[in-house]
N, C-alpha and C positions, 0 to 999 in steps of 0.2 A: 484846850484843843490840841490834838496831836499834830506835830509837824510832819511833813511828807516823809522825811528820813526816819522818824520814829515809827510811823505807820508801816513803812517798808521793812523796818527791822522786825517788828512784831509779826508781820505776814511771813517773813523769811523764817523766823523761829518756829512759827506754827507749821510751816511746810516741812521744816527739818524734823519736828516732832512726829508729824504724820508719816513721814518717810521712814523714820526709825521704828515707829510702831508697826508699820507694814512689814519692814524687813524682819523685825523680831518675831512677828506673828508667823511669817513664812519660814522662820528657822525652827519652829516647833516649841516656842516658849510656853504655849498654852496646852501642849499635848498631855503633860503629866496630870494637871488637874482634870482635863477632859477625860482621860482614860481612867482616872480614879473614880470619877462620877459614873462611868460605865460599869466599873467593878461593883460599885454600891447598888446601882440599878439592877444588875444581873443577880446580885445576892438577894435582893428583895424578891425577885421572881422565884429563886430557889425556895426561900422561906414560904412564899405564897403557895407554892405547889405542895410542900410538905404539910402546911396547915390544911390545905384542901383534903389531903389524904387523912389527916388526923380527924377532920370533921366527918368523914364518911364512916369511920370505924365504929362509933357507938351504934348506928343503925345496922351495920353489918353484923356486929356481935349479937344484937337483939334478935335479928332475923335468924341467925344460926341457932341461937339458944332456943327459939321456938320449936325447932325441929330436932335438935341434938343436945338436950340438956345434959346428957351423960358425958359430954365432951368438956366438962367443967375446967379441967386442967389447961386445955388449949385456949379456951375462952379467957380464963384468968391471965394466961401468959400474954395474950394480945392486949388486954386492958392495962396490965402493968407496964408492958413495953410502950404503949401509947403515952402513959403517964410520964415515964422517964423521958421519952422523946420530946414531949411538949414542955417539960420543965426546963429544958436547956435552950436558952435563947441567946442567939449570937447577934450582937449589934454590929454596926459598921466599924465601931472602934475595936471590936474583937477580931476583925478579919486578919490581923497580923499576929494573933496569939495561937501558936501551934497546939497547945494543950486544950484550949477551948474548942478549937476546930476539930481535933481528934475526938473529944468527948461528944460533940454534936454528931459527928459522922458515925461513931460507934452506936449511939442511941438510935439513930435512924436505921442503921443496918440491923440492929436487934429487932426493931419494929417490922422491918421488911421480912425477916426470918419468921417472926411470929405470925405475920399475915399469911405467908406462904403455907405454914402448917394449918392455919385456920381454913384456908381455901381447899386444902387437900382433904379436910374432913368431909366436904360436900360429896366426895366420891362414894362415901358409905351411906348416903341418904338421898335416894332418888327423888323423894318428895321435895327436899330442899333444893336439889339441882334444877327442878322444874318450876320452883316458886318464882313468880314474876318479880317480886320485890328483890329477891336474892340475885336474880339475873341482872336486874337494873343496877344494883349496887356493885356487882362483879364487873359490869361493863364500865361503870364510872371509875372503879378502882384501876382497871386496866388503862383507861385513858389518863388517869392521874399519874400512874407509874411512867407512862410515856412522856408526860409533861415534865415530870421530875428529871428524867434523863436529858431532855432537851435543855431545861433550865440549868442543870449542872454543867452540860457541855458549853453553854453560852457563858457561864460564870468562869469556867476554866479558860476559855478563849480570852475573856476580858482581863483576867489576872495575868495571863501570859503576855498580852499586849502591854499592859501597864508595867509589869516587872522588866520586860525587855527594854521598854523606853527609858527607864531610869538606870539601866545598866549599860546602855550603849550610847555612842556619840550621835547627835549632840545632846540627847536627853540627860546623859550623865552630868554634863556641865550645868544645865539648868537645874537639875536636882540638887547639885552641890551649892549653887549660888542662891537659889530661890525656894526650893521645896525640900530641904533637908529634913523637915519634920514629917515627911510622908514616907513611911517605911515600905519595904518589900511586903507584898501580900502573900498570905498562905493560900495554898490551893488544896483541892480535894486529894486525898490519898486513898489507895485501895485498902479496904478494911478486912478483906478476906482473900483467899487464894483464887476464888472464882468471882471476884468483884466485877470483872469485865462483862459478866453475863447478867442480862436483865432478869429481875425476879420473875418467877413464873406464877402468875395469878389466874391463869385461864386453864380450866380443866374441862375437856369435852369427851 
């Protein structure tokens, strides 16, 4: 059985631990892992939207092929660009690898360009432009491009918040003491001179 003084000592130690935990939490000790999880979550959304676009492409290609078989070069370019884009997978462990990030971005940019050329083909085929299946796929593609833009924007913001935290006080201290294995994260870079412009996939 504990003596009153021992009980008091244990209670006092627990109170000190709780107080220290509260103070450390308020000082941002958990910010770095929390922001890192936000980066990972945001990246998952980027991948999800790119995958959604990749999933739309086979049906789009088949629909265009039904009306414009002579556009074989454009159709082949889209299929090949899709294959390259889907073959490059970036895991959360690769988010700090500039070479892998650049390869991923370039493959997605090539696919965007090939898709834009494919959509431009529709201008030469009135029957294709009025086909309900094509119009539905075009609408879904437009929505997906918008979602990709939003997902990329959210990822860029999450990376900026994380990188800023580990480079500024007091996050820099916590990073040095407790999270030195968590590196600076790479962010999206412009892959072309007009990268700030959204891809044009709608032709009216």
